[in-house]
C-alpha positions in Angstrom: 66.4 -4.3 -40.9 68.1 -4.0 -44.3 69.1 -7.2 -45.8 69.9 -9.0 -49.1 68.6 -12.5 -49.5 67.9 -15.5 -51.8 66.3 -18.9 -51.4 66.6 -22.1 -53.4 65.1 -25.6 -53.1 66.2 -28.8 -54.8 64.8 -32.3 -54.7 68.2 -33.8 -54.3 69.4 -36.9 -56.0 67.2 -39.6 -54.5 63.7 -38.3 -53.6 61.3 -38.2 -56.6 59.3 -35.4 -55.1 60.4 -32.1 -53.3 58.6 -32.0 -49.9 60.3 -28.8 -48.9 58.8 -25.3 -49.1 60.1 -21.8 -48.5 58.9 -18.3 -48.6 60.7 -14.9 -48.6 58.6 -11.9 -47.9 59.2 -9.3 -50.6 59.9 -6.6 -48.1 62.4 -8.8 -46.2 60.2 -8.8 -43.1 60.2 -12.6 -42.6 61.5 -15.9 -44.0 60.1 -19.4 -43.8 61.5 -22.9 -44.5 59.4 -26.0 -44.0 60.2 -29.7 -44.6 57.2 -32.0 -45.0 56.8 -35.7 -44.2 54.1 -38.3 -44.5 54.3 -39.9 -48.0 54.9 -38.2 -51.4 51.6 -36.3 -51.5 51.3 -35.7 -47.8 54.7 -34.2 -47.1 54.6 -31.9 -50.0 51.0 -30.8 -49.1 51.9 -30.2 -45.4 55.0 -28.0 -46.0 53.0 -25.8 -48.4 49.9 -25.6 -46.2 52.1 -24.5 -43.3 54.2 -22.0 -45.3 51.0 -20.4 -46.8 49.2 -20.3 -43.4 52.1 -18.7 -41.6 52.7 -16.2 -44.5 49.0 -15.3 -44.6 48.7 -14.8 -40.9 51.8 -12.7 -40.6 50.7 -10.5 -43.5 47.2 -10.1 -42.1 48.2 -9.1 -38.6 51.6 -7.5 -39.2 50.4 -4.0 -38.3 48.4 -5.2 -35.3 49.2 -4.3 -31.7 50.3 -7.9 -30.8 53.8 -8.4 -29.6 55.9 -10.2 -32.1 56.4 -13.5 -30.2 52.6 -13.7 -29.8 52.1 -13.0 -33.4 54.5 -15.6 -34.7 53.3 -18.3 -32.2 49.7 -17.6 -33.4 50.9 -18.0 -37.0 52.4 -21.5 -36.2 49.1 -22.5 -34.5 47.2 -21.3 -37.5 49.4 -23.5 -39.7 48.9 -26.5 -37.3 45.2 -26.1 -37.5 45.3 -25.9 -41.2 47.1 -29.2 -41.6 44.9 -31.0 -39.0 41.9 -29.8 -40.9 43.3 -31.1 -44.1 44.0 -34.5 -42.5 40.4 -34.7 -41.5 39.2 -33.9 -45.0 41.8 -36.2 -46.7 42.3 -39.4 -44.5 45.0 -40.6 -47.0 47.2 -37.8 -45.7 46.5 -38.4 -42.0 50.2 -39.0 -41.2 51.4 -35.8 -42.9 53.3 -33.1 -40.9 56.0 -30.6 -41.3 58.9 -28.9 -39.7 59.1 -25.0 -39.9 61.6 -22.4 -39.0 60.7 -18.7 -39.3 62.9 -15.6 -38.9 61.0 -12.4 -38.4 62.1 -8.7 -38.3 59.4 -6.5 -36.7 59.2 -3.6 -34.4 63.0 -3.2 -34.1 63.2 -6.9 -32.9 64.5 -10.0 -34.6 63.0 -13.3 -33.7 63.4 -17.0 -34.7 60.6 -19.5 -34.1 60.8 -23.2 -35.0 59.3 -26.6 -34.7 61.2 -29.7 -35.8 64.7 -30.0 -37.2 64.8 -27.4 -39.9 67.5 -25.0 -38.6 68.8 -21.5 -38.4 72.5 -20.7 -38.5 74.3 -17.4 -38.0 77.7 -16.7 -39.5 79.5 -13.8 -37.8 83.1 -12.9 -38.4 83.7 -16.4 -40.0 82.3 -18.2 -36.9 79.2 -20.3 -37.6 76.6 -20.8 -34.7 73.6 -23.0 -34.8 70.8 -20.9 -33.3 68.0 -23.5 -33.2 67.9 -26.8 -31.3 66.4 -29.8 -33.1 63.2 -31.2 -31.8 64.4 -34.8 -32.1 65.0 -37.7 -29.8 68.7 -37.6 -30.8 69.1 -33.9 -30.0 67.7 -34.6 -26.5 70.0 -37.6 -26.1 73.0 -35.5 -27.2 72.2 -32.7 -24.8 71.8 -35.1 -21.8 75.0 -36.8 -22.7 73.5 -40.2 -23.7 75.1 -39.8 -27.2 78.3 -38.2 -28.3 78.3 -35.8 -31.4 79.9 -38.5 -33.5 77.2 -41.0 -32.4 74.4 -38.5 -32.9 75.5 -37.8 -36.5 75.0 -41.4 -37.6 72.3 -42.6 -35.2 69.4 -44.4 -37.0 66.9 -42.4 -35.0 68.4 -39.0 -35.9 65.4 -38.1 -38.1 62.8 -39.0 -35.4 61.0 -35.8 -34.6 59.8 -35.2 -31.0 57.3 -32.7 -32.5 56.2 -31.3 -35.8 53.5 -28.9 -37.2 50.3 -30.9 -38.0 49.5 -32.7 -34.7 46.6 -32.3 -32.4 49.0 -32.4 -29.5 51.5 -29.9 -30.8 53.7 -28.7 -27.9 55.0 -25.2 -27.4 56.4 -23.4 -30.4 60.1 -22.5 -29.6 60.6 -18.8 -29.9 63.7 -16.8 -29.1 65.2 -13.3 -29.7 67.8 -13.2 -32.5 70.9 -11.1 -32.0 71.9 -9.7 -35.5 74.6 -7.2 -36.6 75.6 -5.7 -39.8 77.8 -8.2 -41.6 76.0 -11.3 -40.2 74.8 -14.0 -42.6 71.7 -16.1 -41.6 71.0 -19.4 -43.1 67.6 -21.1 -42.8 67.7 -24.6 -44.1 66.1 -28.1 -44.2 67.9 -31.2 -42.8 68.7 -32.3 -46.4 71.5 -29.7 -46.2 72.7 -30.5 -42.7 72.6 -34.3 -43.2 75.2 -34.0 -45.9 77.5 -31.1 -44.8 79.5 -30.4 -41.7 79.3 -27.0 -39.9 82.8 -26.3 -41.1 81.7 -26.8 -44.8 78.5 -24.8 -44.4 80.5 -21.9 -42.9 82.9 -21.9 -45.9 80.2 -21.7 -48.5 78.1 -19.2 -46.5 81.0 -16.6 -46.7 80.5 -16.2 -50.4 80.0 -12.3 -51.2 76.8 -13.1 -53.1 73.8 -14.6 -51.3 72.7 -16.3 -54.6 76.2 -18.0 -54.9 76.2 -19.1 -51.3 72.7 -20.7 -51.6 73.5 -22.4 -54.9 76.9 -23.7 -53.7 75.5 -25.1 -50.5 72.9 -27.1 -52.4 75.4 -28.3 -55.0 77.9 -29.4 -52.2 75.1 -31.3 -50.5 74.3 -33.1 -53.7 77.9 -33.9 -54.2 77.9 -35.6 -50.8 74.9 -37.8 -51.8 71.9 -35.5 -52.0 69.7 -38.1 -50.2 67.0 -35.7 -49.2 65.4 -32.5 -50.5 67.6 -29.5 -49.8 66.4 -25.9 -49.1 68.3 -22.9 -48.2 67.6 -19.2 -47.5 70.6 -17.0 -47.2 70.1 -13.6 -45.6 72.9 -11.0 -45.5 72.4 -8.2 -42.8 73.3 -4.8 -44.1 
């Protein structure tokens, strides 16, 4: 799959430490965004441990005979084990964990895998679609009709994750096929972006002809709206 891409991360205007991490494979085979939690040191450590573990596992087994869903799921479990092991060795970071969203192009197949509330969006013909579903209490309440969209956006529990990477009881990694066409724009991002910008605003910035401009403008717009959390974006243009 041919693509152009760029990634940027910014601490925002409130947080003293950037606990987000991202990785872009030099060959455009996969992309990772992670958003850590668990104190200043813990969150930063968790996101980088997960990103490095997923990257390393995918690189090592990329040419194996494993099917792509099995490969990416194993990469997430490797990341989970790495964080749990670090927690055991550093009790002061025992509460740390991270979200992660990964897009992967392999064997003529596109996949997205995620845990937590870092998201993947797809822009096609000026229409923005949220591909991933947040693993949060609020997302479940919204889906079941307990909350309305307007209530969900301001609910005090909207950041409460139902699962994250870095837990002994990590549930199933959510993996789905990804439909992509020439001209599509993909956006992987942490919730520091989506907390500040509406889908309409995200779509408008994502239409920029240059990936670099889109990524930068999204971050700057989020900061203009408050920048209360770390903000990370990866923009991928399918060619």
